[in-house]
C-alpha positions as a Markdown table, in Angstrom:
| # | Residue | x | y | z |
|---|---|---|---|---|
| 1 | Unk | 0.1 | -0.1 | 0.1 |
| 2 | Unk | 1.5 | 3.2 | -1.1 |
| 3 | Unk | 1.4 | 6.7 | 0.4 |
| 4 | Unk | -1.3 | 8.0 | -2.1 |
| 5 | Unk | -3.7 | 5.4 | -0.4 |
| 6 | Unk | -3.2 | 7.2 | 2.9 |
| 7 | Unk | -3.5 | 10.7 | 1.4 |
| 8 | Unk | -6.6 | 9.8 | -0.4 |
| 9 | Unk | -8.1 | 8.0 | 2.7 |
| 10 | Unk | -8.4 | 4.7 | 0.7 |
| 11 | Unk | -7.3 | 2.7 | 3.7 |
| 12 | Unk | -8.8 | 1.8 | 7.1 |
| 13 | Unk | -5.5 | 1.6 | 9.1 |
| 14 | Unk | -1.9 | 2.5 | 9.3 |
| 15 | Unk | 0.9 | 0.3 | 10.4 |
| 16 | Unk | 3.3 | 1.6 | 13.2 |
| 17 | Unk | 6.2 | 0.7 | 10.9 |
| 18 | Unk | 4.8 | 3.0 | 8.2 |
| 19 | Unk | 4.3 | 5.8 | 10.8 |
| 20 | Unk | 7.8 | 5.4 | 12.0 |
| 21 | Unk | 9.2 | 5.7 | 8.4 |
| 22 | Unk | 7.1 | 8.8 | 7.7 |
| 23 | Unk | 8.3 | 10.5 | 10.8 |
| 24 | Unk | 12.1 | 9.7 | 10.0 |
| 25 | Unk | 11.7 | 11.0 | 6.5 |
| 26 | Unk | 9.9 | 14.2 | 7.6 |
| 27 | Unk | 12.2 | 14.5 | 10.7 |
| 28 | Unk | 9.1 | 15.0 | 12.9 |
| 29 | Unk | 7.2 | 13.5 | 15.8 |
| 30 | Unk | 4.1 | 11.4 | 15.5 |
| 31 | Unk | 1.9 | 14.1 | 17.0 |
| 32 | Unk | 3.0 | 16.4 | 14.2 |
| 33 | Unk | 1.3 | 14.2 | 11.6 |
| 34 | Unk | -1.7 | 12.6 | 13.6 |
| 35 | Unk | -4.6 | 14.0 | 15.4 |
| 36 | Unk | -7.1 | 12.1 | 17.4 |
| 37 | Unk | -10.7 | 13.1 | 16.8 |
| 38 | Unk | -13.2 | 11.4 | 19.2 |
| 39 | Unk | -16.0 | 9.6 | 17.6 |
| 40 | Unk | -19.3 | 11.2 | 18.3 |
| 41 | Unk | -21.2 | 7.9 | 18.5 |
């Protein structure tokens, strides 16, 4: 699964390894790329 799938919201999950690699490439922390939004259900 490539990065475009994540960008276009065509996936229902992200592996921790993928998040780690994204953070390494962007030289950022996980909270810089992820925001938790509570489900209103």
